Every structure is written in C-alpha cells, then in structure tokens.
Backbone bond lengths (Angstrom), bond angles and torsions (degrees), N, CA, C in turn:
res aa  C-N    CA-C-N  psi(-1)  N-CA   C-N-CA  omega(-1)  CA-C   N-CA-C  phi
1 M - - - 1.444 - - 1.461 105.91 -
2 N 1.317 117.91 139.71 1.473 121.55 -178.72 1.642 109.74 -100.09
3 C 1.275 111.91 171.33 1.492 114.05 -172.63 1.561 110.69 -59.75
4 E 1.344 115.01 -41.84 1.473 118.02 -176.70 1.463 110.39 -60.60
5 T 1.408 122.50 -42.57 1.310 126.32 -179.40 1.558 111.23 -63.75
6 T 1.277 114.20 -41.04 1.547 121.70 -177.40 1.584 104.10 -58.55
7 I 1.324 112.57 -56.01 1.500 120.48 -175.03 1.584 107.73 -58.32
8 T 1.276 120.47 -41.81 1.478 120.71 -180.00 1.528 108.21 -66.39
9 T 1.425 118.30 -37.88 1.452 118.44 -178.12 1.519 108.16 -70.36
10 V 1.371 121.44 -38.14 1.406 119.63 -179.35 1.564 110.21 -71.36
11 A 1.299 117.40 -30.36 1.535 124.49 179.05 1.586 102.67 -58.75
12 R 1.347 111.30 -54.94 1.607 116.74 -172.58 1.474 109.32 -61.23
13 V 1.412 119.41 -41.82 1.458 122.69 -174.04 1.675 104.61 -64.60
14 I 1.305 122.54 -40.87 1.341 125.69 -177.03 1.470 114.13 -70.74
15 T 1.373 114.90 -39.96 1.463 122.54 172.26 1.522 108.45 -60.96
16 A 1.351 119.66 -49.61 1.415 116.88 175.13 1.539 121.70 -53.10
17 M 1.431 109.36 -39.80 1.484 119.47 -176.93 1.567 105.47 -68.85
18 A 1.326 117.90 -39.69 1.441 121.55 176.31 1.396 113.53 -61.89
19 L 1.346 115.95 -49.46 1.500 116.63 176.60 1.529 113.80 -60.42
20 A 1.251 114.56 -39.00 1.617 116.13 178.38 1.440 103.95 -60.80
21 C 1.201 123.25 -57.56 1.531 128.45 -177.31 1.561 108.89 -51.52
22 A 1.213 118.07 -52.78 1.449 118.18 179.95 1.533 114.05 -67.47
23 G 1.314 111.55 -25.59 1.554 112.19 179.30 1.494 109.06 -74.89
24 G 1.415 118.34 -29.73 1.412 118.45 178.34 1.421 115.53 -68.82
25 C 1.404 113.56 -38.07 1.531 118.40 176.23 1.428 108.71 -66.41
26 A 1.328 121.36 -46.00 1.507 120.74 176.93 1.398 120.76 -56.49
27 N 1.454 113.30 -33.64 1.479 116.38 174.38 1.447 112.42 -59.31
28 F 1.403 119.94 -43.32 1.529 119.68 179.40 1.480 106.72 -65.08
29 S 1.210 117.21 -43.44 1.570 118.91 -170.67 1.509 108.82 -68.60
30 A 1.239 121.65 -19.88 1.462 131.09 -177.99 1.653 110.05 -79.91
31 I 1.408 109.78 -23.11 1.552 112.01 -177.61 1.491 109.32 -75.76
32 A 1.351 119.64 138.10 1.414 122.22 -175.83 1.630 103.65 -139.30
33 P 1.374 112.98 156.96 1.455 111.78 171.10 1.475 113.57 -61.23
34 G 1.415 108.00 147.22 1.477 113.20 -174.53 1.567 113.41 102.94
35 D 1.343 117.71 -29.23 1.434 122.74 -176.27 1.457 108.15 -68.38
36 S 1.283 118.00 153.08 1.401 122.72 -175.70 1.507 109.32 -82.24
37 A 1.391 117.51 147.39 1.420 121.81 178.37 1.489 113.86 -55.85
38 Q 1.433 114.94 -36.37 1.537 118.09 175.10 1.548 110.17 -61.77
39 S 1.317 120.57 -39.82 1.489 117.23 -176.94 1.514 110.03 -70.98
40 V 1.363 120.97 -23.71 1.422 122.15 -178.41 1.573 103.22 -75.75
41 A 1.401 119.79 -47.22 1.428 125.60 179.27 1.543 106.53 -59.31
42 D 1.230 122.86 -40.33 1.552 125.17 177.41 1.448 109.64 -63.87
43 R 1.148 119.57 -41.79 1.548 121.70 -173.46 1.487 108.90 -84.89
44 V 1.243 126.15 -42.60 1.556 119.73 -174.05 1.554 111.48 -123.98
45 G 1.328 121.45 7.94 1.358 124.21 170.17 1.655 113.01 88.89
46 K 1.221 108.06 -179.03 1.570 117.93 176.70 1.496 106.43 -67.36
47 P 1.400 114.40 137.50 1.453 122.47 178.01 1.523 107.56 -73.21
48 A 1.332 107.11 157.72 1.626 112.04 -178.38 1.434 108.19 -76.28
49 T 1.328 117.94 -37.93 1.477 126.06 178.82 1.390 111.59 -133.69
50 V 1.326 123.73 142.63 1.426 129.87 174.43 1.479 108.94 -124.49
51 W 1.331 120.43 120.11 1.404 124.18 179.89 1.531 113.79 -101.18
52 K 1.249 131.82 124.54 1.361 125.91 -175.69 1.606 104.27 -96.80
53 N 1.374 110.68 135.86 1.624 114.34 -178.78 1.422 99.53 -103.63
54 S 1.350 112.59 162.58 1.495 128.18 -178.35 1.646 113.66 -60.61
55 D 1.392 110.08 -30.43 1.451 112.79 173.91 1.394 123.41 -84.97
56 G 1.348 108.85 8.30 1.577 115.74 173.21 1.618 108.20 99.39
57 S 1.270 121.25 -10.52 1.468 122.75 -172.19 1.615 102.14 -86.77
58 E 1.237 117.81 169.93 1.491 122.45 -178.80 1.591 109.14 -135.94
59 L 1.244 114.75 155.98 1.539 122.71 175.96 1.533 101.78 -112.39
60 W 1.301 115.16 122.57 1.494 119.77 175.70 1.443 107.31 -108.97
61 Q 1.364 116.39 118.56 1.501 123.31 -178.45 1.505 115.28 -97.61
62 Y 1.304 116.96 129.22 1.440 122.88 175.88 1.591 113.50 -117.63
63 P 1.120 124.81 80.00 1.484 129.46 -179.37 1.663 100.84 -69.79
64 Q 1.357 116.38 134.63 1.518 121.14 -176.29 1.517 115.02 -90.81
65 G 1.335 117.20 9.29 1.492 114.56 177.99 1.487 111.60 116.47
66 Y 1.299 110.51 166.67 1.558 123.61 -174.36 1.580 113.00 -58.25
67 Y 1.272 117.71 -44.20 1.472 120.13 176.21 1.631 118.17 -92.56
68 A 1.250 112.79 -1.14 1.437 120.58 -176.03 1.552 111.89 -77.49
69 T 1.268 113.30 162.48 1.416 118.50 -177.02 1.416 114.26 -124.32
70 Q 1.320 114.13 25.96 1.518 122.77 -174.93 1.499 112.61 -144.28
71 T 1.352 115.22 137.45 1.503 122.41 172.00 1.529 103.89 -135.39
72 F 1.350 112.48 117.79 1.476 119.04 -179.08 1.439 107.93 -93.80
73 I 1.343 114.28 138.15 1.529 117.91 176.62 1.459 105.80 -130.17
74 V 1.387 114.96 125.01 1.352 127.77 -176.92 1.586 107.29 -107.65
75 T 1.365 114.21 118.58 1.446 117.30 173.79 1.520 107.03 -93.03
76 V 1.422 110.66 126.75 1.459 121.26 -176.66 1.599 104.78 -118.83
77 D 1.451 107.39 124.27 1.488 116.70 179.22 1.526 110.71 -66.50
78 P 1.483 118.68 167.98 1.328 123.30 170.53 1.518 116.93 -49.37
79 D 1.309 115.52 -29.58 1.337 125.30 -172.46 1.556 114.42 -86.94
80 Q 1.410 110.96 8.03 1.524 125.00 178.72 1.419 104.62 60.13
81 R 1.310 124.83 51.56 1.471 130.71 172.75 1.601 105.70 -130.62
82 V 1.264 115.83 143.17 1.502 121.20 -174.85 1.567 100.74 -77.33
83 R 1.457 109.88 130.35 1.429 121.81 170.24 1.527 109.57 -88.96
84 E 1.305 119.44 -44.31 1.374 126.04 -179.84 1.504 116.84 -163.00
85 I 1.257 115.78 161.75 1.452 119.33 178.17 1.593 104.31 -139.41
86 H 1.259 115.85 137.22 1.534 122.04 178.33 1.449 109.00 -149.73
87 Q 1.367 115.22 157.89 1.351 128.25 173.55 1.595 110.26 -91.71
88 A 1.316 115.62 112.12 1.468 114.65 -166.96 1.548 113.06 -86.96
89 L 1.259 120.59 -8.83 1.505 120.86 178.80 1.432 109.11 -94.23
90 S 1.462 107.92 72.14 1.574 118.45 -176.79 1.466 107.62 -150.59
91 E 1.328 116.43 160.04 1.500 119.58 179.82 1.393 116.50 -53.56
92 P 1.300 122.12 -39.19 1.532 116.59 179.79 1.538 118.13 -57.51
93 Y 1.350 113.33 -32.79 1.476 123.40 176.07 1.485 112.04 -85.92
94 F 1.290 123.08 -38.79 1.418 124.66 174.47 1.539 109.09 -57.41
95 S 1.205 117.27 -42.70 1.589 122.92 -174.41 1.618 107.54 -71.86
96 K 1.219 122.09 -6.00 1.451 122.04 171.60 1.453 114.89 -86.36
97 V 1.455 115.87 -18.83 1.423 117.95 176.56 1.514 110.15 -71.95
98 R 1.438 113.18 124.77 1.494 120.38 -177.02 1.562 106.00 -129.34
99 P 1.511 108.53 154.16 1.453 115.47 173.02 1.536 109.69 -59.28
100 G 1.366 114.40 138.29 1.344 124.75 -176.57 1.583 118.14 101.66
101 M 1.389 112.02 -24.80 1.440 117.17 179.45 1.518 108.42 -58.34
102 V 1.357 117.58 153.57 1.627 122.22 -178.13 1.476 105.51 -98.29
103 R 1.251 112.11 166.12 1.527 117.57 177.87 1.513 119.71 -48.87
104 D 1.355 108.81 -51.34 1.480 121.37 177.97 1.514 111.93 -50.39
105 D 1.447 114.14 -44.62 1.381 113.95 -178.87 1.465 114.03 -68.03
106 V 1.340 120.36 -34.19 1.568 127.92 -176.97 1.507 102.78 -72.04
107 Y 1.341 119.75 -42.12 1.536 120.42 179.54 1.496 112.97 -60.19
108 R 1.426 110.60 -46.34 1.443 116.89 179.82 1.517 114.79 -56.90
109 L 1.303 111.96 -40.64 1.378 121.44 -173.59 1.479 113.90 -77.94
110 L 1.383 122.42 -39.52 1.434 124.26 179.60 1.429 118.26 -116.29
111 G 1.247 120.37 0.57 1.492 125.98 -175.80 1.572 116.45 78.23
112 R 1.317 117.36 -171.07 1.401 126.41 -177.41 1.538 104.07 -60.34
113 P 1.406 116.69 132.93 1.486 120.70 173.64 1.574 110.30 -74.11
114 R 1.211 116.89 154.77 1.515 123.43 173.57 1.493 109.98 -65.57
115 E 1.278 116.51 -45.31 1.502 117.04 -179.26 1.590 107.47 -151.27
116 I 1.382 116.37 155.37 1.369 127.88 -176.72 1.532 102.70 -126.96
117 W 1.334 113.19 124.88 1.527 120.55 174.77 1.476 112.84 -121.95
118 N 1.344 115.31 135.78 1.568 120.28 177.57 1.425 112.26 -109.99
119 F 1.231 115.20 133.06 1.511 124.84 179.43 1.509 109.74 -122.10
120 G 1.383 112.62 90.37 1.415 118.27 -176.48 1.531 123.51 -53.77
121 A 1.352 113.64 -37.88 1.478 126.80 -176.81 1.580 104.40 -67.16
122 R 1.292 117.13 -28.27 1.614 117.17 -176.79 1.408 110.08 -105.33
123 D 1.466 118.52 0.67 1.363 115.97 -175.53 1.550 112.49 57.79
124 E 1.207 118.95 44.53 1.436 124.49 -164.24 1.698 110.84 -131.79
125 E 1.202 116.68 134.02 1.441 119.57 164.73 1.465 105.31 -123.17
126 V 1.540 111.55 140.52 1.495 115.66 -174.46 1.672 102.81 -125.81
127 W 1.287 109.78 126.97 1.451 119.47 170.60 1.362 110.75 -95.57
128 T 1.337 118.90 140.29 1.584 121.34 -176.51 1.490 108.09 -131.23
129 W 1.269 117.25 140.23 1.538 131.00 177.20 1.592 102.11 -126.59
130 R 1.295 118.61 139.83 1.410 128.96 167.65 1.561 108.56 -96.23
131 Y 1.383 113.00 135.04 1.420 115.53 173.66 1.473 110.42 -145.54
132 Y 1.317 115.89 -179.45 1.478 120.30 179.29 1.460 107.68 -127.30
133 G 1.376 116.13 121.90 1.458 128.20 177.68 1.540 103.33 -106.34
134 T 1.379 117.82 -113.53 1.436 121.67 165.72 1.387 111.52 -91.34
135 T 1.414 118.96 -6.04 1.467 122.61 176.87 1.623 101.92 -151.38
136 Y 1.290 122.09 175.01 1.313 120.65 171.08 1.417 117.09 -73.19
137 M 1.202 121.72 142.53 1.537 126.77 -164.33 1.526 107.95 -144.23
138 F 1.371 111.05 160.25 1.524 115.17 174.22 1.608 101.65 -127.21
139 F 1.358 111.89 135.67 1.485 120.95 176.79 1.541 101.28 -108.01
140 N 1.404 112.24 120.53 1.352 119.71 -178.52 1.600 109.04 -108.85
141 V 1.376 120.88 138.54 1.376 120.11 169.70 1.564 106.85 -118.93
142 L 1.307 117.13 124.41 1.429 125.74 -176.23 1.500 108.11 -96.66
143 F 1.317 114.11 121.58 1.533 123.25 177.78 1.475 114.35 -105.35
144 D 1.368 119.38 138.11 1.468 117.52 163.64 1.557 103.39 -71.97
145 R 1.423 115.69 124.59 1.369 122.70 -173.42 1.626 109.85 -63.13
146 T 1.332 110.92 -43.03 1.459 119.55 -172.51 1.498 114.16 -63.45
147 Q 1.477 107.46 -48.90 1.502 117.07 -179.31 1.574 111.85 -88.67
148 G 1.233 121.39 -16.73 1.416 120.53 176.34 1.571 113.78 74.47
149 A 1.450 114.90 16.07 1.295 115.13 -178.64 1.607 112.91 -115.27
150 V 1.337 115.82 159.20 1.419 118.99 -177.58 1.569 109.68 -72.16
151 R 1.376 109.43 133.91 1.473 118.78 178.91 1.517 108.90 -95.81
152 D 1.416 111.88 -47.18 1.498 117.99 -176.02 1.543 111.79 -162.27
153 V 1.282 118.60 166.00 1.488 123.22 168.07 1.475 114.47 -115.16
154 Q 1.351 113.99 162.84 1.520 116.56 173.79 1.609 106.62 -143.35
155 R 1.272 108.84 145.82 1.525 115.98 169.73 1.605 108.16 -113.08
156 L 1.280 118.48 117.76 1.468 119.46 -178.91 1.442 112.48 -121.66
157 E 1.379 119.96 136.11 1.556 121.22 177.84 1.523 105.27 -73.49
158 E 1.320 114.11 139.28 1.373 121.27 172.66 1.603 110.07 -74.91
159 V 1.291 114.04 128.05 1.495 122.52 -179.28 1.383 111.42 -98.37
160 P 1.345 124.61 114.17 1.481 119.41 -177.53 1.577 106.57 -83.45
161 P 1.231 109.54 156.47 1.511 119.07 -179.18 1.511 108.72 -60.70
162 P 1.524 115.63 149.23 1.444 112.35 173.66 1.378 123.29 -54.64
163 S 1.303 120.23 144.01 1.445 118.08 -170.60 1.630 107.70 -64.36
164 G 1.351 107.44 136.91 1.507 116.39 -175.68 1.454 113.48 90.65
165 G 1.404 112.88 -13.42 1.500 113.71 -177.30 1.539 107.39 -93.49
166 H 1.281 111.21 175.01 1.353 121.94 175.10 1.433 119.98 -140.15
167 R 1.354 123.62 153.35 1.402 126.27 -170.25 1.664 102.04 -89.51
168 N 1.252 115.72 142.73 1.512 119.49 174.98 1.627 103.95 -96.86
C-alpha cells in the first residue's frame, strides 16, 4: 500500500466516524413530542435505563458515553408517545439536586454517572458527570454513604494535562 492510498483510507475512516457521530446527534434532535416510543427506539436504540413512574409514564435515559457531555432523557407517556426530550447534564437539572435527596432520585434526574468514588474516612461517595458550560466541567454529587443521601454538590473545571505531557 502506498502513502497516497493510506492517506485516502484514513480520510475515509475519519469521514465515516464523523458522519456516524453527527447522525447520532441528529437522531435525538429529530425526536419530538407526539412521536411514538417505537420510533424513538428505532432511531436511537434501546435506552440504557428505563424508570417507571407512578402515572404509567416512563423516563428513557440515553447517556452518551464516558467522555461525552450529554445524557438525553425521553419522557414517554402511558400511551407510548413522547411527552418531552431533554439533555439532563445542564444547569437547570443540576440545580434540582438538593441535600437529602437519595441516590435513586439523583440517578433518575441526571442519568448514570461517569464515575463513582468512595472515600471511607469521610463516609462519602461521590458521583461525577462531565458536561460542557463555557468550558468542560465536572458536576459532583457528594453522598453520605451510610444514609445514602446527598450532602453537597460541586462544579469543577476540567484541567487538561500540560501541553506535551501525557497521563499515566
């Protein structure tokens, strides 16, 4: 394989990856209230988590991956029609997290955390989500491990490694 062929192959792979990524985003932007639950599943796949509500509606959660900054939540009415869709990793949803909330309530609100850290000496468990504000940020929810309730929240700016450096 010559250099020109290799460059062409790499360019095709990069283009295909970009189109696949753009297509995934477009699928969520095309979902609208009134769409059938089946059409949502056909467009974006099976949700990572489904929460059943007492009124018969469901919350379908679609976290976008470890390095991603979005988790889409689709509310499906009992008649299997979309009521709403929103991106949960944003300030309007972070501001709803309050001291005393339990783990399930936070999971239901924000979706699966990126990471969970345990700090035994502080009897604390920290859930982390990555999001984008004006820069890349982390939203942390600090739980009392024994009681399973929120103690506090933190917003921390992601600090990139020094240029030329690498993470081990």
